[in-house]
Structures are given as C-alpha cells and as structure tokens.
C-alpha positions as CSV (number, residue, x, y, z in Angstrom):
1,M,13.4,5.6,-12.9
2,T,9.6,5.1,-12.7
3,Q,8.0,1.7,-12.4
4,Y,5.4,0.7,-15.0
5,L,2.9,-2.1,-15.1
6,L,2.7,-3.8,-18.5
7,A,-0.6,-5.7,-18.3
8,V,-1.4,-8.5,-20.7
9,H,-5.1,-8.7,-21.7
10,H,-6.6,-11.7,-23.4
11,A,-9.9,-13.5,-23.9
12,S,-11.0,-16.1,-21.5
13,A,-10.4,-18.8,-24.1
14,G,-6.9,-17.5,-24.8
15,P,-5.5,-16.2,-28.2
16,D,-7.0,-17.8,-31.2
17,I,-3.7,-19.0,-32.7
18,P,-2.4,-22.4,-33.7
19,P,-0.7,-24.4,-31.0
20,E,2.8,-24.1,-32.7
21,E,2.5,-20.3,-32.7
22,W,1.4,-20.4,-29.1
23,R,4.6,-22.4,-28.3
24,Q,6.7,-19.8,-30.2
25,S,4.9,-17.1,-28.2
26,F,6.2,-18.6,-24.9
27,A,9.7,-18.8,-26.4
28,D,9.4,-15.2,-27.5
29,V,8.2,-14.1,-24.0
30,D,11.3,-15.9,-22.5
31,A,13.6,-13.9,-24.9
32,F,11.6,-10.7,-24.0
33,N,12.3,-11.4,-20.3
34,E,16.0,-11.9,-21.0
35,K,16.1,-8.6,-22.9
36,L,14.4,-6.8,-20.0
37,T,16.8,-8.3,-17.6
38,G,19.8,-7.5,-19.6
39,A,18.8,-3.9,-19.9
40,G,18.2,-3.6,-16.1
41,A,14.4,-2.9,-16.6
42,F,13.0,-6.2,-15.3
43,V,11.5,-6.0,-11.8
44,F,8.9,-8.8,-11.6
45,A,6.5,-10.6,-14.0
46,G,3.8,-13.3,-13.6
47,G,0.9,-15.1,-15.3
48,L,-2.4,-15.3,-13.6
49,L,-4.8,-18.2,-13.1
50,T,-8.0,-16.2,-13.6
51,D,-10.2,-19.3,-13.4
52,S,-9.0,-19.6,-9.8
53,A,-9.6,-15.9,-8.9
54,T,-11.4,-15.1,-5.7
55,V,-12.9,-11.7,-4.7
56,V,-13.0,-10.5,-1.1
57,R,-15.3,-7.6,-0.4
58,Q,-16.1,-5.9,3.0
59,A,-19.8,-5.5,3.7
60,G,-20.2,-3.6,7.0
61,G,-18.3,-5.6,9.6
62,D,-18.3,-8.9,7.5
63,F,-16.5,-10.0,4.5
64,V,-18.0,-11.6,1.4
65,I,-15.9,-14.0,-0.6
66,T,-17.1,-14.9,-4.1
67,D,-15.6,-16.6,-7.1
68,G,-13.8,-14.2,-9.4
69,P,-12.6,-12.6,-11.6
70,Y,-13.7,-9.3,-10.1
71,T,-15.8,-8.3,-13.2
72,E,-17.5,-10.6,-15.8
73,T,-15.9,-9.7,-19.1
74,K,-14.8,-11.4,-22.2
75,E,-11.2,-10.2,-21.7
76,H,-9.2,-10.3,-18.4
77,L,-5.9,-9.6,-17.0
78,G,-3.9,-12.7,-17.8
79,G,-0.3,-11.6,-16.8
80,F,2.0,-8.7,-16.2
81,W,5.4,-7.3,-16.0
82,V,6.6,-4.7,-13.6
83,I,9.5,-2.8,-15.2
84,N,11.7,0.2,-14.6
85,A,11.7,2.8,-17.4
86,A,13.0,6.3,-17.7
87,D,9.7,7.6,-19.0
88,L,6.4,6.7,-20.6
89,D,8.0,6.6,-24.1
90,A,10.6,4.1,-22.9
91,A,7.8,2.0,-21.3
92,L,5.8,2.0,-24.5
93,E,8.9,0.8,-26.4
94,W,9.1,-2.2,-24.0
95,A,5.3,-2.7,-24.4
96,K,5.7,-2.9,-28.2
97,L,8.2,-5.7,-27.8
98,A,5.9,-7.4,-25.1
99,T,2.9,-7.4,-27.4
100,A,4.9,-8.8,-30.2
101,A,6.2,-11.5,-28.0
102,C,3.0,-12.6,-26.4
103,R,0.7,-11.6,-29.4
104,L,-1.8,-9.9,-27.0
105,P,-2.6,-6.3,-26.2
106,I,-0.5,-4.7,-23.5
107,E,-1.8,-1.9,-21.2
108,V,0.9,0.5,-19.8
109,S,0.3,2.2,-16.4
110,P,2.8,4.0,-14.3
111,F,2.9,3.3,-10.6
112,D,1.9,6.2,-8.3
113,E,5.1,6.6,-6.3
114,R,3.8,9.5,-4.1
115,E,3.8,9.2,-0.3
116,A,0.5,8.8,1.5
117,D,0.7,12.4,2.8
118,E,1.0,13.8,-0.7
119,L,-2.0,11.8,-1.8
120,L,-4.1,12.9,1.1
121,V,-3.3,16.6,0.4
122,E,-4.3,16.1,-3.2
123,L,-7.6,14.5,-2.3
124,Q,-8.7,17.3,0.0
125,D,-9.8,20.8,-0.8
126,E,-8.5,23.9,1.1
127,Q,-11.0,23.3,4.0
128,G,-9.8,19.6,4.4
129,R,-12.9,18.2,2.8
130,W,-12.7,15.3,0.3
131,R,-12.7,16.4,-3.4
132,D,-15.3,15.0,-5.7
133,A,-13.3,12.2,-7.4
134,R,-15.6,12.3,-10.5
C-alpha cells in the first residue's frame, strides 16, 4: 500500500455556501472519515489554522521568522488526510468522496517512500554531480 496526501484547498474566506450546508459538510466529512477508517485506509487527518501560520527560513547562519502562510494566494491548504491506497486510482476514488463531503477541491499526491540513499543516487549523474532539477 502506498500512502497518499489528500489536500483540501479553499479560499481564505472559506467556501461560499450557506451556513446550513456548511454544517452538513462537517457531518459529511465525519461520515467520510468513518468510511476511511472502516476500510482500513485512514492514517491521519487534520484541519489547519492558516491565519496562524508562521514561516521559518534560514538565511546564512540566522533564521528569519515571518507570519505565514508561506505564499500569498487567494487559496491555501486548509486541511488534509493521509490515507493508504493500493494505487493512484484507489486514491482518486477516495478523493472524489472527500471533495463531495467537504465541497472543496482535493489534490492527491503520493508520498515518496524511497530511502535517502535511493534519492541521492537519483539526484546525481554518473560522475556524482548534482543533476539539474529543472
């Protein structure tokens, strides 16, 4: 099984839906979580308080701490699920249920489960130089 991130994207102001539908969305997300758990696909989930985000950057030997989120955009990551799925097709089926439950777009990304040594080999050419990542 591969782990996938189901990322919930929404506008800073939240979805433009009536309060009753918003409440129903929370109930639908709870039902979705129960379905994930019952299928053995649930790993972890959480909502994010993006208004409270903080960004830490290293600049030389110092660290610069600024208010977040990391980028200024109209949409941001508002929550997520980490799930187990047999393949991308299975993860996409879960994402369809997730987007219907929360009424927001869902981005699906597989976790990179390679070991560090495998990654280093892939990032270097035959002479041991770093490959151009572009």
